N, C-alpha and C positions, 0 to 999 in steps of 0.2 A: 204502651209505656214509652216515656221519653228517656233517651240515654244521652249523657253528656260526659265530657272529660273535664274534670275540675281540679284546681289546686287543692291539696288536702285541707288547707285552712278554710276553704269554702264548702267542704264536703259534709259538714255536720248535718245530721238528720236525713241524709240521702241514703238510698239503698246501694250497697256495694255490689257491682255487677260481676267482678272477677276477684277470686281469692288473691290476697296480697301476702307474699312471703316476706317475713321479717328476719332479722338476724337471729332471733330466737322465737321460733313458732310461726304462726300465720294468722291472718284474719280471714275467716271464711266468707265466700261470696254469699249474697242474700242477707247480710247483716245490716241493720241500721247503724250507720257510723256515729259513734259518740266521741266525747272528748278524750277518753282513754285510748281509743283507736287512733285518733289524730296524733296523740303524743307518741304512741308506739311507732307510727309510720315516720314521724319526724326523726326519731332516734335511729331509724333504719335507713335514713336518707332517701325516703320515698317522697316525691314531690307532687305527683299527679295520680289520680285514679279515675276509672270509669264508674259513673254512678247512674242510678235510674230514679225516675219519679213517676208515681202512678198518675195516670190521666183520670178524668172525671168518670169514665165508664169502666175503669179497671177495678177488679177485685183481687186482693192479695192472694198469692199462691196457697198459703196455709188455710185461709178461710174458705177458698173455693174447693180445695181438696177435701177438707173436713165436711163440707156440705154435701158433696157428691158421695163420699163414703157413707154418710148417714142415710142418704137416699137409696144406696145399694143394700146396706145391711138390714136384715130383719132381726128379730129378737133371738135368733139362733147364733148371732155373731156378736163379737165385741169389737170396738173401734179403738185403736191405739192413738195416742196423741200425735198430732201432725208435726213434721219437721221437714224443712227444705221442700215444701210443697208435696210431700209424700205421706199418705195415710195408709196404714196396714189394717186389714180387716181379718180378725182371727176367729177360729171356731170355738164355740163354747161347749162342745161335746164331741165324742168320738163318733165317726160315721163315714158315709160316702158323700162327696160333694157333687152336686148336679149343676153343670154349667150350660147355659144357653149360648152356644158358640155364636149363633147368628146375631143375637142381641149384643154380645160383647163387641163383635165387629161393627155393628151399627153405631154403638156408643162411641167407639174410638174414631169413627168417621164424622161425628158431629162437630168436632173441633180439632184443628191441628195442634192444639195446646193441651190435649189430654192424652194420657196413656194409662189405660186400665189393664192390668195383667192378672191372670187367674191361674190356678192349677188346672190340670186336665180334667175333663168330665169323668166322673166316677172314680177319681183318686180317693184313696183313704186319707182321712184327716183325723187328728187327735186334738183333744181340748188344748187350746193355746196355740195351735199351728196356724201359720199365715195361710190364708186362702185367696185373698184378693189384695192387690195394692193399687192405690189411686195416686197417680203422679201428675202434677201440673208441670208442663215442660218449661215454660217461662216463669218469671217472677210474678206474673199477674195474668188473670184471665178476664176477658170482657164480660160484662154483666149479661150481654146478649147471649153469648155462648153458654154461660153458666145457667141461665134460665132455660135455654133450649135443652140442656143436658138433664136438668132436674125434672122438667116436664116429661121427657122421654122415660126417665126412671119411675115416674109416678104410674106410667102405663105399662111398663115392661120390667120383668124380673130377669136378672142375669145369673143369680146364684142362689141355690138352696142347699140345705144340709139335711140329709136323710140319716137320722140317728140310728146307731146300731142297737138292737135289742137282743137279749139272750134268747136262745132257742133250746128246744128239747128234741134230740135226734134218736132215731132208730137206725141201726147200721146193719146191712146185710153183706156178708162176705160169701161168695160162692167159691167152691173148691172142686177142681177136676180130679179125676182118678189119677193116682200116683203123684199129685202135686204136693210139694213140700209144705207142711204146716207152718214152718218158720217164716214163710213169706207173709202169711196172714198176720202173724204176731208182729212182724216189722210194720205192716200197714196199720195195725191197731195203735202202735206207738205214735206214728206220724199223724193219724187223724185225731188222736187224743190231744196232741200238742196244738194242732190247728184249732180245734173246737174250744180249748181252754182259753185261747186268745180272746174270744168273745164272751167269756164267762158263761158259755153254754154247757149243756150236759148231754152225755150219751145215756139215754134211759134204757136202751135195749140193744144188744148186738147178738147176731146169729150167724153161725157158719153152716152152710147147707150145700147140697149138690147143685151143679149148674144145669138145671133142667126146668122146663116150663112149670110143671106142677108144684115143685118145691118153692120156686120163686113166687108164684102167684099166691099160694097158700100163706106164706110168711108175710107177704106184702099186705094181704087182707087182714091178718092178725095185727100187724103194726098200725094199720089205718084205724083200728078200733082202740088203740092205746093212746096214752096222753103225750103225743108228740106233735111237732110242727113240721118235721122234714124227715124223709127217708133217704139215706145215702146208700149207694150200692157200689161195692168194689168186686168186680167180676174176675173169674179165673181167666176169661178171655174177653177182650174189649168188644163192644158193639161194632158191627161192621156194616149194618144196613138198618133202615127204618122198619124193616119187617123182621128184625132179629127178635130173640126171645123176650128181652125186657121191654122194648117198645110195644110188642104185641100184648104183654101183660098189662101195660098201662092203658092201652086202647080197650082191651077186653073188660077192664074194670071201670070203664066210663071216664077215663082220664084223657088228657091231651098231651101231645108232645109240643113243648115250647120251643126247643131248639135241639138240633143235632149237628155236630160238627162245628168247629170254631176256628177262625184263622189265628189261633194262638198256639205257639209251639214252645214247650211241650203242653199237651192238653187238647190236641186236635179232635180226639174222639169222645169228648165230653157230651153228655146228653142231659137236658133238663126237661121236666114235665110237671104235671100237676094232676092229682086225683082228689076230687072235692076241694078242700082248702089246704091239702097237704102237699108241700113241695117235694119233688123227686129229683135227685141229682145222681147221675150215674157217672162215676169218675173214669177217666182214661187210665190205662195201666200205669202211665208215667206218674200219676198222682200218688203212687205208693211212696215215692221219694219225698224228702223234705224240701226239695227245690221248688222255686216258684213255678206255678202251673196255672193253666186256664181254669182248673177246678177252683182255685182260690178266688178268681173273679166271681164265680157262681156263689161261693160261700159269702162273699162280701154283699152281693145283691140280696141274698136270702136274709141276711141279718139286718140289712137296711130296708127290708120290705119293699124291694123294687121288683116289679114284674118283668121277667125276662122274655124277650121274643127273638126270633131269628134275625130280624133287621138289626137289633141292638148288637147281637153277637157278631154279625157280619161286619160291623163298623170297627171292630177291634184289630183289623189287619195291620194298619200302620202302628208300629210299636208292638205288634203281636209276637215278634220273634224275641223271646225273653232271653235276657242275658244269663249266662251260666254263673250264678252267684250263690253264695251260701245263704239261702233264704231263711233257713232256720235261725241263723245268727242275726241276719239283717232285720228280720221281721220284728216289729214292735208289738208289745202287748196292747190290745185295743183298749182295755179298761185299765190302763196303766196308772191312772190317778187313784185307783182303788187299793192296789196292793203293790206299789213299787217303793214304798217307804222302807222296805226291808233293807235297803242299802244304808239307812241311817245317816243321811246327809243333812246337815243343819245349814241354816242361813244366819250369819252374824251380820246384823244391820247396824252400821255405825251412825248414830243420830245425835252425837254429843256436841258437835261443832257449834261455833258461835255465829257463823255466816257473816264474818266481818266485812266481806266485799259487798254485802247487800245492805250496808248501813245499819239501821236499827231494826231491820226485819229478820225474822227467822225464815230462811228460804223454804224449810221443810213444811211450813204452815201456809205458804202461798198456794193459791188455787190454780190448777191446770185442768181443763176439761171438766169442770164442775166438782173436782175433789182437790184436797190439799196434796202437795207432792208426796208427803209421807204416807197418806192414806192410799193414794193411787199405787204407790210402790208395794205396800204391804198387801193390798187387795190382790195384786197380781201374783206375788210370790207365794201367798197363802194357798193359791190354787195350783201351784206347781207341785213337783214331787219331792220337795224337802220334807223331812220328818219333824223338824223343830225349827222355830224362829226365835232368835234371841235379839232383843232390841237394847242396844247400849245407849243410855241417855246421859246427858250432862247438862248443857245449857237448856234452860226452859223445860226441864224434865217433866214437870207437872202438866204443861200444855201438850207435850208429845204424848204422854200416857192418856190424857183425856181424848186426844184426837183418835187414838187407836183403841178406844174402849169397845169391847165386843169381839176383838180379834183374838184368836188363840195363839198368843205370843208370850214370851217370858221377858219381863223387863229387868234390867240390871243397871244400876246407876254407877257411873264413873266419877268419883269425887275429884279425880286429877285431870279432868278433861282439858283444862287450860294448858297442860304440859305437852299436849300434842296428840296426834292420831294414834301413836303407838300405845298410849295408855288405854285407849278404848279397845284397841285390838286385843291387848292383854286381858282386859276385863271380860270381853265377850268370850274369848276362847276358854278362859278359866271357868266360865259358868256353864259350859256345855255338859250335857249328860254324858255319863261314862260310856254308853254304848254307841256314841257317834263315831263314824268311820272317817268322815270328811266334812269340811265346812266351806261354804261359799261366803267370801267376804264381800259384803254388799254396801254400796254407797247410794243412799236413797235420793240423792239430788239428780238422779238420772231417770227422767220421767218416761223414756221410751222403753226401758227394760220391762219385759213382760214374761208370761209363762214360757213362751217359746225359748227365750234366751237362757233362762234358768234350767229348763229341762234339757236343752242341748248340752250344756256343761255336764249335767249329770249323766247324760247318755254317753259322753266320751270318757267319763271316769272309769278306769279299769286298771287297778294296780298290778294285776297279773301280767299285763303286757307293757308295764312301765308308764302308763298314763296316770301319774300320781298328782300332777298339777295341771289343771285345765284352764287355759288363758283365753278369754274372749278377745277376738281381734276384729278389726275393720280396716280394709285396704292395707293389710300387712302391718298395721300399727296395733300395739297392745292397748286394750281398753279394760273395762271393768264390767262385771265382777270376775273374780278369780276363785277357782275351787282348789282347796288344799287337802291332801290326805293327812290323816291324824299324825303320821310320823313326823310332820313338820310343825306341829303345834308348839312344841317347846321352843323351837327356833323363832317362830313368829312372836312368842311371848318375850323373847330376849331383845327385840327391837326397841330402841329408845328414841325419844324426840318426836318431831312431827313427821314421822315416816310410817308407811304402811308396808304390806307384804310385798309390794313391787320391789322394794329394796333387796329382797332375797332372790328374786327370779333369776338373775344372771348366774347364780351359784348352782342352780339345779335344772338347767335347760335340758339335760339328757333325760330327765324324768318328767318333762313337761310336754304337753300337746297343745297346739294352737287350734282354737275352735273358731272358724271363720263365720262371723255373724254380720249383722247389718250396722247401720249408723247408730243404732240404739246404744251400742257399747262404747261409743266415743263421745256422745253428747251429754253434757251436764249443765245444770242451771247454777252457774257460779257467780253471776253478777246480774245487774239490772238488764243489761243488753241481751244476755242469753235467755233471760226470763221473757223478754219481749218477743224474742224469736219463737219460742214455744207457745206463746199465748197470743200472738198476733191474730187479729180478726180482719181488719181492713187496712 
């Protein structure tokens, strides 16, 4: 890329290399300079800027990043629109992520101009979670480097998703003489909570003496029942590979997959297999709700990952688990199935005239193969909102036609020309009576996905004062914003061309800022921003 310093009058059509701060706002780096930009810089007394020009061999950052992301992602993943040379790859299901760490390192060494970041190997992911990001460091990449990277990815995989499946468990609790029964009841509650996270079922549970004959006989009976896995919680933890339970596994023709793990708590966890049935023997510390090595084994079992001692031994770095309230922190794996119980709606404001786009309706413009509005609704319809209200106004027939087939409620705002407040009023007034909170959404933000919506919902907790959840990026407030129902009347009292942001300063003590990415700050507001999101070369 060629870089120059130019007078602003000569900068039209060039790439802005550094952000320019104006008297009111700024022009972001990486933007193609247009006439409006030049006028704003003139009014802010800016005379010169550094600009760039692609050379013949250069591929723009957005196009290169998007191509690399497509080469990485399989049909298990979704690709977000590219912005500022960065493309996020998100999970389409709940499960464990498998990362080939060696291939990621090789990929990042293919060019000084690429940065591919991933989650840790075997991290839990949920539908809509970011798993991989692809960032082009400069504003362009050479076609030579891009071809080299694409060819590498054709031969090598760096990421896979092992989807969680529900399982059927048999659980054995052993009890020693004089041991309190209340300890077993506590353990039952803990394991039930864990198992339900995966939509799994405990088919059979037994309490029996801690001796060889009792354990062996009951394991044999469970092996003949309709289960996938046997869990054992012992009155005394296994201390040796020749202890009672390992001996039972071996005597029944099974094998020990692992014993002992460099994860604390959970050091004394054992895993094995008899025929096709998984065996997991929990350490005593797993009776608690706290995060434990036992949870790693549960994750692997639900993801159908075969465990071995080498895998377990690799967990040492990071294996000293933090003392956290895991029962609160832990998400529900199948949260997209039954977390609409919070009754949170999305109110999507689609009534505007897109005046800064000339005679075009920006919501009908195409980004990544879909219109802006279809891309937005496609994402939030997969999130944890329980209801989606589309407020139409300008070109309402076209908007409704574009969203044909989606499970949404359309409501028309006849007064849309009077400003955003009328659409806000119309949308909130049409919400179902059981709605507890609403996310006010602006659909001209193509980077907003399942992740951002679900994060706002995750932070919503009126019991601790989190009644308003504000999306932020770099400490700046963005969109969308979630509002508890207690503010609906106040939102409906706003007038003119203002939205809910007008009220935020009045209720900061009941607000929580949710730190998210650039997605919550970028919108398609004019031709220039549309070119940024849709740039190919």
